N, C-alpha and C positions, 0 to 999 in steps of 0.2 A: 261463405260470402253472403252478405246481406245486400238488400237493394237500396240502402241509404248510405251516404258517404261517411262511414265510420273509420276514423284513422287508426293506425296501429297504436297500441298502448305504449308509446314512448314516454319517457319522463317529461311531463309538461314543462318543467323548468327549463328544458332545452330551448323553449321559445325565446329565451333571452338572447340566444345566439342563433343566427339564421342557419337552417339546415343546409347540407351540402347541395350545391347546384342552384341555390337561390341567389340571384344577384343582390349585392349589397347596395341599397340606395345611398346616394350622396346626401350631404347635409341639406341640400336644397333639391329634392327629387323633381324629376320632370313631372309635368301635369298628367301623369298616368292615371290618377284618380279622377280627373275631370272636375276637380273642386277649385281650380284656379279661376282667374278672371275670364279666360276664354270659355271654360266649361260653364261658368255661371251665366254668361251671355247666351250660350246655346240652350241651356236648360230653362232658365227663367229670365228672359231678356227684360221683361217689364219690371220685375222686382229689382234686378241688378241696376238698370238705368235709374229707377226711382231712388234707390239707395245712393248711387253715385252722384245724383243731383242733390239729394237731401243733405248729405254730409257736408259738402262745401257750402251749401246754402246756410246750414247751421253755423259753420265757421265764419261766414261773412256776417251773419247776424250778431254773433258773439263779438266780432271785431268792431262792428259799428256801434254796439251798445255803449261802451265807455265814451265814445265821441259824442253820441246823442245826449248822454247824461251831462257831459261837460258843457254842451251847448245850452242846455236848460239851466244849469247852474250859473253860467256866465250871463245869460239873459236876465236872471233874477238879480244877480249882483249889480248889473248895470242899470236895472230898473226898466229894461225893455220889455216888450210884449213877449210872453213865453208860449203863446199859442202855436207858432210855427215850430219851435224846438220840441214842444210836447207832441205835436202830430208826428214828427219824425221819430221821436222816441217810441210812440205807440206802434208805428209801422215796423220799426226794428223788432219790437217785442213780438208782434204778430208773425213776422217772418221766422223768428227763432222758434216760436211755438209750432207753426206748421211744419217746419223742417224737422223738428224733433218727433212730431207725430208720424210723419211719413217714414222717418228712419226706424221708428219703433215697429211700424207695420211691415215695411219692406225687408228689414233685416231678418227677423224670424221666418218670414215667408220664404226668403231665398234659402236660408239654411235648411228648412224643411224640404224644399224641392231638391236641393243637392243631396241631402241625406237619403231621400227615397231613391234617387237615381243611382247613387253609389252603392246602396245596399242591394239594389237589384243587380247591378253589375257584379258585385262580389258574390251574390248568390248564384248567378248564372256561371260565373267563373269557377266557383267551387264545384258546381255540378259538372262542368266540362272537365275539370281536373279528375274528378272521381276519386277512387281510392288508390292506395299503393304509392309507388315511387313518385308519381306526378303531383301528389299532394302531401308534402312532407310535414305539414303542420298538424298537430293534434286537433281533434274535433272541438274541444273546449276552447282552444286558442283561436280557431276559426270563428267560433261563435262570438268570442269577445271582440274580434275585429269587426264583425258584422254589427254587433249591438253597440259597442263603445267607440271604436275607432272611426266608424263611418260618420256619426254625427259630430264628432270632434273635428274631423277633416272638413266637413261641410261648413263649419263655422269660420273657416279661414278668411274668406272674402269679407264677410261682415266685420270680423275682428280687425282685419287689416285696414278696411276703409275707416272704421271708427278710430283706429290708432293713427292713421294718416291724417284724418280730420283734426285730431288733437294736436298732431305735430304742426300742421299748417296754421292752426289757431295760435299755437305757441310762437311760431316764427313770425306770424303777423303781429302778435303782441310786442315782440322785440323790435320789429321794424317801426311800429307805431311809437314806441318809446324813443327810438332814435330820431323820429321825425319831430317829436315834441322838443327833445333836446338830446344831443349825442351822449351827454354825461349820464343820462338815465339808462341808456343801453349799456354803457360801460359798466356801471354799477351792477346792473342785472347780470350781465355775462360773467362777471367775476365770481358769482355764486352758482351759476348754471353749469359750468364745465364739470365740477365734481359730481353734480347730479346726473349728468349724461353718462359718466363713467359707472356710476351705481347702476343705472338702467342697463347698460351694456353687459355688465357682469351678471346681473340678475337674469337676463334673457338667456345667456349661455347656460347658466346653471339650471334654470327652469326647464328648458327644452330637454336636457339630458335626464333630469329627474322624472319628468313626465314620461319619457320613453321607457325608463326603468320601471316605473310604476305600472304602466300598461302591460309591459312584458310579463311581470310577475303576476299581475291580475289575470292575464291570459293563461299562465301556467296553473293558477289556482282553479280557473274555470275548467281546464282540461282534466284535472284530478277529480273535480266534482262530477263532470260528465261520465268519466269512467266508473265512478262509484254508483251513479244512478243506473248505468247500464247493467251493473252487477249487483243490484240491490238484493235480489233473492239469494245470491251466493253469500253475500255479507251476512244476511240474516241467518241463513242455514249454518254458517260456520261460527256464528256468534262473535264476529270480529268487528262489531260496530265501533267500539272505542278506539281500536287500533286504526280503523279506516278513517275515523274523524281526525285522529292525530296526523295521518298521512295527508289528508286533504288540506288541513290547516298548517302544515309544515312551512309553506311559503310566507305565512303571515308576518314573521319577524322581518323578512326582507321587504315585504310590502309596507310594513309600518316604518321601516327605516327610510324608504324612498318618500313616503308621505310626509314623515316628520322633517326630512331634509328639505322638501319643497316648502313646508310651512316656515322652517327656519330661514330659508332664502327669502321668502316673501316678507317675513317679519323684519329681517335685517334691512331689506330694501325700503320698506315702508318707514321704519324708524329713522333711517338716514335721510329720506326725503322729508319727513316731518321736521327734522332738525334743520335742514337746509332751507326749506320754504320760508319760514318766518324770518330767517336772517336775510334772505334775498329781498323779501318784501320790505323789511325795515330799512335796508340799504337804499332801495328805490324811493321809499317815502321820505327818508332823511335827505336824499339828494333833491327830490322834488320840493321839499320844504325850504331848502337853501336857495333853489332857483326862484321860488315864489318870493322869498324875502329879498332877493336881489332884483326882483321885478322883471325877471326874464320870462316867466310864464304867468298866465292869469290863474285865478283860483280854480276855474273849471278844469284846466289842464292838470292840476294836481290830483283832482278826483279821477280824471282819465288815466293818469299815470298809475294810480293804485289799481284801477281795473285792468290795465294792460299788463301790469306786473303779475296779477293773479292769472291772467290768460297765459302769459309766458311760462308760468310754473305748472300750467295744467298738464303738460306732457309728462312731467315727473310724477304727477299724482295719478297717472293712468296705470297703476300697478295691476289692477284687476283686468283691464283691457289687455295688458301685456301677458298676463297669465292665460287669457283666452287665446292669444296668438300662439304662445308656446304650446298650449294644449292642442290647438289645431295642427301645428307643425308636427307634433309627435303622432297624432292620429293619422295624419296624411302619410307619414313614413310607414306606419304599420299597415295601412291599407295598400300602399304601393308595394310593400314586400310580398303581399299575397298575390297581387295582380302581376307581379314580375315573374311568377312561375308560369311558364307557357304551357297551355293545354295542347293536346294532340290536335292537329288540323284534320279536317275532313276533305274528301275529294269532291269532284264536281259531277260525277256520274249519277244522274237522277233516274236511271232505269236499271233494274237488276238484269244481269246477263241471262241469256237463255240457259235453262238447266233446271234440275230438280233438287238442288241443294247440296251438291258435292262440296265437301270441305277438306281443304288440304293445308296441313301445317308443314312448312318446308324449312328445315334447319333453324327452328326457333329456339332462341335462348333468352332467358329472363334472369337477370341478376338483381339481388336486393342491394340498393346503393349503400355506400358507406354512410353510417350515421342513422340508417333506418332501424327501427326496433327489431331485434332479433336477426340482424344482418350477419352477425358472425364474421364481420370483416369483409362483406361483399360476396357471400356465397351465391352459387347459381341455384335458382329455384327450378328452372328448366334448362337442360343442357343438351342442345342439339336434337330437338324432337323432330322426327319426320313421320308424319301420320296422314293417311288418306281415309276419309270417311265417305264411302260411296253415297250417292244420292238415295234417299229413302231408307238408309240403314240406321240401326241403333247401336251405338258403341257405349259401353260402360267403362268409365275411368276408375280403375281400382288401384289402391296403394295405401301404404301406411300414412298416418298423419304427417304432413310436411313433405310429402313426395311430389307435390306440384299439381294435384288433380284440379283444384279450383282455379289455380292460375292458368292452366291450359284451357279450361272451359271459358275463362274470362277473355282469352285472346280472340275467340270467335267473333264476339260482338264489340271488340275494342274497349272492353271495360278495363283492360290492361294492355299495354303496348309491349311487344317483344323488343329486346335490345338488339337482337340480330334475327335474320330470317324474315319470313312473311307468311301471311295467312291468306288463302284464296277461297273465294266463294264462287263456285261454278266457273273457275278459271280466271276470275278477276280479283286482284288484290283488294282486300276489304278497305285498305287505306284510300282507294280511289272512289269509294262510294260516298255519296252525300249522306249527311246525318240521317235524314228521313228514310232513305232507301236502305241504309244499314239496319235501322230498326224494323223495317218491313222484311228484311232478310233474316234477322236473328232475333229470337225472343228468349227471355230468361224467366225461370222460376227459382226462388231462393228458399232457404230453410226458414228464415224469419221474415216473411213478406210484410210490408207496411201497406195498409189499405188507404190509398190517397184518393179522396173524393168525398162529396157530401153524403152520398148514399151508396149502397152496394152496387147498383147498376152503374153509377159513374165510376166507382172504383174498378169494376171489371173492365170497363171500356177505357181505362186510363191510357193504355198504350195504343188505342185505336178509337179516338174520339168520333162519336157519331155512329158507332156500331149499332146495328138494329137489335131489338130485343130478342129476336130468334137466335142470333149469333151468341148473345150472352147466355141464353138458356141452354143452347147446344153445348157450349163450352163447359158450363156448370155441370151438366149431366155427365159429360165425359170425365170430369174431375170429381165426380161423386159429391158434388156440393149442392145440387139443385134441391134435393129433398129437405136438408136442414134449412136452406134459405127460405123455402116456401113455408116452413113452419114458423118463421119469424113473424111478428105481428104485422109488419108492412111488406113482407117478402123482399123483393129486389129494391123496393123504395125505402128499406130500413136505413136510418141514419147510421153512419159509421162512428160518429162521436159517442164515446162511452159504450160502444157495443161490446158485450161480454161474449167472447168466443173462445173455444179451446184452441190449443196450439195446432192440433190436427185440422180443425175447421178452417183456421186462417191459412194453413198451408194449401188446403184444397182450393180456397178462393184465389190464392196466388197462382196455382196451376191453371185455374180457369182464366185468369187475367192474361197469362202467357198464351193460352190457346186462342183467346179472342184476337190477338195480334195477327193470327193467320200467317205466320212467318214460315219461310222454307226450312229454317233450322230452329229446333227447339232445344234449349239447353236447360237441363234440370240439375241444378247444383245442390245436391242433397235436399231436394225439394219435397221428399216424402218421408223424411226422417221422423216426423211426428205422428206418422200413421201406423196403425197396427199392420202386421205382415199380410193379413188377408185383404184389407182395403188397398194396400200398396200393390198387391198382385193384381187385384181387379182393375186398378187404374192403369197399370202397365199393359194389361190385356186389352183394355179399351183403347189405349194409345196404339197398340200393335194393329188392331183392326181399323180403327178410325183415322189413324195417321200413317197409313201404310206408305204414303207417298212423301212423308216428311222425314227429314234427317233429324236424328235425336242424339244428343250427347248427355249421358247420365253419369253424374258423379255418384258412385255407388259405395255405400258403407255396409250394405247387407248382401249376403250371398244371393238372396232371392232376387234382388234388383239386378245383380250381375247376370243371373241365370236367364232373366227375361230379355236380355240384350242379344243382338245378332252376334256380336263378338266383343271381346274385352281387350282394352289396352292397359296392361299392368305396369304401373309406374313405380320406380324405385330410385330415390335420390335424384330426381329430376330427369331421369332417362326412362325410355320404354324398355322394360325388361323382357316382356313377351307380349305377343298378339295372338289371339285365338279365341275359340268359343269357351265359355265358362266350364263346360263339362270336361273339356280336354285339359284345361289348366288346373282343374280341381285335383288332379292326381299328384300335383306338386305340393308337398307339405308346407313349403314356404308360402305358397299362394293361399293355402287354407289358413295359415297363421295370420295373414293380413286381416281376415274377417274376425278372427278370434281377438286380436288386439283392438280392432275397431269397436267390437261389441263391448269389450271391457271399458274402453274409453267412453 
């Protein structure tokens, strides 16, 4: 187990179909993502209101412009003073300019605020889900939803407002044509109805194609993430070309979705470009006939041309409609991730009295159908009953896949049991608040990630504000203090680009867990990168310095098991035997466990 959310290496292409247990969002998902109008008003009320006012103001200015131009033309034709109509024309132009500027500022600002909030929500949600069955999405797919789907979803309100503004302007243009003369509106609508059908078909196709494109893109990202994690293995095995082919295998499907979208957009644009001139010619011919009949003045003919262009504006908003389709697809993908419910935490904000007794009572963990390596839903842990006395050290021993790391993960709720419960000093861990659980159980992993600007901050990551003496004391116990002090800046050394060996990083991970000062310390193969002598010294230091702390050690070496008070020998998800290492050592099958582990 590692201390970052790395998903099981399932086929990333499975991201196109939701994993088992994930609710299927409807075509119009609820505002789970917080990127709808209500969410926009909560996150950025100023930008939302500004945009909501600027868009209709722009529509009003656009609708007033042809009338203002018509007034100026009629004044000139009649030989009247054009000063009044000119002032009105300038005022309309200024209103349109200001509305456009405000929309250009507020729209991107609102999208940026919503993107930041949604990305934070998704990041927190993914962290709460953790690894295993509660997070069924591959790591690369999760990354694509954070990086790609979030900004797409955040563009929904600006795109919708812009599209609605274009629609209002178009409807206003049609109404203005009817007010000039009903025949103008009749001529316009005759050509508009086919255009609306084109837009409707395009939106349906575009949303589906965008969803497919993003799903395949997420699958490709998942494959790339897996390859980056195993870069050394790929290089050692000389399988670079084969791995490149595996990563790029989804490209044909990605290309098909992209080309399908381009074809749909090209078709829609071509049809609109054919319809628009025909509609404008119909309106102008009708206006010319009305002018010849003396039913409208010359200025109204100019206005009719302007309103016809405005009425057709909605059909020419293909790019805006693409934005709406993109936003809808991104919103659905973000909602899919948010629909996976994380485990809830309790309300107990004080640890119960005790020294760290840990009880596993009838716990069962099954790998859900559809998860990588599930084998049809096999049991990883099957009815485990185990009591670890306060202050004792238990080594979890077993062959690979026997459930050692899964059992260790249950103590701090890094994984949830499907049945049974885990108690810390008599209280179910599910009743503890998040902070209290972290103060109760600390973890060290085989491949720790140093999170923090410098080493001091990284060591205090699980206990912000820990004093320097606590950091130094923990580093000494983990045999890390000497090499840290040899670094140019000691504990102030920056973690970015810091070159450390695997064993040194593991010792820093151990020190970080010690700094948390928790009642229970879980070492999940946390000394696998150390030589046996250093490992023994560390376990001896823990035995004397942490005599009052409960320790769970996932052991792959006989020496680590020998240093524990007793061993829980797991086999196929069940406890095969309990007892001191020296007593179990007489069993050839027990000795064979370590032989297989060392070969692995």
